[in-house]
Every structure is written in structure tokens, then in C-alpha cells.
C-alpha positions as CSV (number, residue, x, y, z in Angstrom):
1,M,54.4,118.6,106.7
2,Y,57.7,118.7,104.5
3,K,60.8,117.2,106.1
4,I,63.8,118.4,104.8
5,L,67.3,117.0,105.4
6,L,70.1,119.1,105.1
7,A,73.5,117.4,104.6
8,T,76.5,119.4,105.3
9,D,80.3,118.6,106.0
10,G,81.1,121.8,107.7
11,S,83.7,122.9,105.0
12,E,84.0,126.5,103.8
13,H,82.2,125.5,100.8
14,A,79.2,124.0,102.4
15,F,78.6,127.7,104.5
16,K,78.7,129.0,101.2
17,T,75.7,127.2,100.0
18,I,73.7,127.5,103.8
19,G,72.7,130.9,102.1
20,K,70.9,129.6,99.1
21,A,69.6,126.4,101.3
22,A,68.0,129.0,103.6
23,Q,66.4,130.9,100.9
24,L,64.6,127.9,99.8
25,L,63.8,126.7,103.0
26,K,62.1,129.8,103.9
27,M,59.6,129.2,100.9
28,L,59.4,125.5,101.8
29,Q,58.2,126.1,105.0
30,G,59.2,122.4,106.2
31,S,60.7,121.0,109.7
32,V,64.4,120.8,108.9
33,T,67.2,118.7,110.1
34,V,71.0,119.3,109.5
35,L,73.2,116.3,109.2
36,S,76.7,115.8,109.6
37,V,78.7,112.8,109.0
38,V,81.7,111.8,110.5
39,E,83.6,109.4,108.6
40,D,86.3,107.1,109.8
41,V,89.8,108.0,109.0
42,P,92.1,105.4,108.4
43,V,94.8,105.1,111.0
44,Y,97.6,103.4,109.8
45,K,99.9,101.1,112.4
46,G,103.4,100.3,112.2
47,L,106.1,102.6,111.2
48,G,105.1,106.0,112.2
49,G,101.9,105.1,112.9
50,L,99.6,106.7,115.4
51,S,99.2,105.2,119.1
52,A,95.9,104.0,120.2
53,R,95.3,107.3,122.4
54,E,96.7,109.1,119.9
55,T,94.0,107.7,117.3
56,E,91.1,108.3,120.0
57,L,92.4,112.2,119.9
58,L,92.4,112.4,116.3
59,H,88.7,111.0,116.2
60,Q,87.8,113.2,118.9
61,S,89.0,116.5,117.2
62,I,87.4,115.3,114.0
63,E,84.0,115.0,115.7
64,Q,84.3,118.3,117.5
65,V,84.8,120.1,114.4
66,A,81.8,118.5,112.7
67,R,80.0,119.9,115.9
68,E,81.1,123.0,115.6
69,G,80.0,122.7,112.1
70,L,76.3,121.6,113.3
71,D,75.9,124.5,115.5
72,K,77.6,127.1,113.0
73,T,74.9,125.8,110.6
74,K,72.3,126.0,112.9
75,Q,72.9,129.6,114.3
76,T,72.9,130.8,110.2
77,L,69.7,129.1,110.0
78,A,67.9,130.6,113.1
79,E,69.5,134.1,111.8
80,N,67.5,133.7,108.9
81,G,64.4,132.9,110.8
82,I,64.7,128.9,110.4
83,E,64.5,126.4,113.4
84,A,66.7,123.4,112.6
85,N,67.5,120.2,114.6
86,T,70.8,118.7,114.4
87,L,72.1,115.3,114.1
88,L,75.6,113.8,114.3
89,R,76.3,110.4,112.7
90,M,79.1,108.2,111.8
91,G,80.2,106.2,108.6
92,Q,80.4,106.6,104.9
93,A,78.7,110.4,104.1
94,A,76.3,109.4,101.2
95,D,75.1,105.8,102.6
96,V,74.3,107.4,106.2
97,I,72.5,110.6,104.1
98,C,70.2,107.9,102.4
99,E,70.2,105.8,105.3
100,V,68.5,108.9,107.4
101,V,66.4,109.8,104.6
102,E,64.8,106.2,104.5
103,E,64.9,105.7,108.2
104,D,63.2,108.9,109.6
105,G,60.6,109.5,106.2
106,Y,62.9,112.9,104.8
107,D,60.5,114.1,101.8
108,M,63.8,116.0,100.4
109,V,67.6,115.9,101.2
110,I,69.6,118.9,100.4
111,V,73.6,119.0,99.6
112,G,76.2,120.9,98.3
113,D,78.0,119.9,95.0
114,T,81.6,119.6,96.7
115,G,83.2,120.1,100.0
116,F,85.8,118.3,101.7
117,G,86.2,115.9,98.6
118,G,87.9,118.0,96.5
119,I,90.4,116.0,94.0
120,K,89.2,112.8,95.3
121,E,85.8,113.0,94.0
122,L,87.3,112.7,90.3
123,F,88.0,109.1,91.1
124,L,85.5,108.1,93.8
125,G,82.2,109.9,93.2
126,S,81.3,113.0,95.0
127,V,78.8,112.6,98.2
128,S,75.8,114.4,96.0
129,N,76.2,112.3,93.3
130,K,75.8,109.1,95.4
131,V,72.9,110.5,97.2
132,A,71.2,111.6,94.0
133,H,71.8,108.2,92.9
134,K,71.0,106.3,96.0
135,A,68.3,108.4,98.3
136,K,64.6,107.7,98.5
137,A,63.7,111.3,98.1
138,D,64.2,114.5,96.2
139,V,67.3,115.6,96.1
140,L,68.5,119.2,95.9
141,I,72.1,119.4,95.0
142,I,73.2,123.5,95.5
143,K,75.8,124.7,93.2
144,W,77.8,127.5,95.0
145,M,78.8,129.8,92.0
146,Y,82.6,130.8,92.4
147,Q,82.4,134.2,91.4
148,S,79.5,136.9,92.4
149,I,76.2,136.7,90.6
150,E,74.5,140.4,90.7
151,G,71.3,140.8,91.9
152,R,71.4,137.6,93.8
153,P,70.4,138.7,97.9
154,E,73.1,137.4,100.1
155,I,72.1,135.9,103.3
């Protein structure tokens, strides 16, 4: 059976690509795991820095948002007839995605072209670009068009 990893950051843009991913996943009929990676947020100490408790609350909040994104993605896929497992990991997104692909033997990884990265991607390189170059599996990058395209089914 074809093993597919669908990586998402839970951003609004990521949810707009789920419809396209669902169409493809229906055709492939493989096992699907949805992965979200929570990146560590640098916390600066000193003047105006966060306390240990505030830092912990911030990390818990970020993790909760990621879990909600996973649940929403799983629900959206289920509404389209696709059963999926979920996985939450910590670390640098591109590195973790590639590690999971290799560790668990995925045949394909699906990622969106942009997410929370925004302008940062112009300088640091996007997660999807890094995954495309490093993953030891087929990589599909879904690009969400910013205008309506007539004739394409909406999911």
C-alpha cells in the first residue's frame, strides 16, 4: 500500500490546499498520515523577556494550535472519504518532515508551497523547497492559486 505523508502547518493557506490534496489522495488510495511540526520559538531573556512560566504557556499555546490544525485537517479529509492518522512533532519543519519520511518509509510527501513562512521564505528558503531537495521520497508541492479557477471542483 502506498504510504503518504501530508505535512501541514495549520495556516489558512494550508487549509486551502487540503481540497487539492484530498482529490489526489482519493485517486492514490493509500494510507495517509497528517504531520504538523511545532518549531521551537526563540524566547529572549533579559529586558522584557518572558518568565519560565510565560515561556511554557507560550509553547503550550503553540502546540494546542498545531493539534487543532491536525484535527481540522483530519476532519476535512474524513468529510471527503479519506481516513488519516495524525502526528505532531517538535523541531525544524523541513528536517522533521524528512526524518519522518525516512524513519517510517513513506512513499510520498505532500506539502503546500507556502504557509506561516511568509516573507521569511525569501531569505531563508521555504520548507517545501527544502523538503523537495532533502526528502527520500516523491515530493508533491501543492500550489494554491489566489484566484478562482473556473471548472475545478471545490472540496
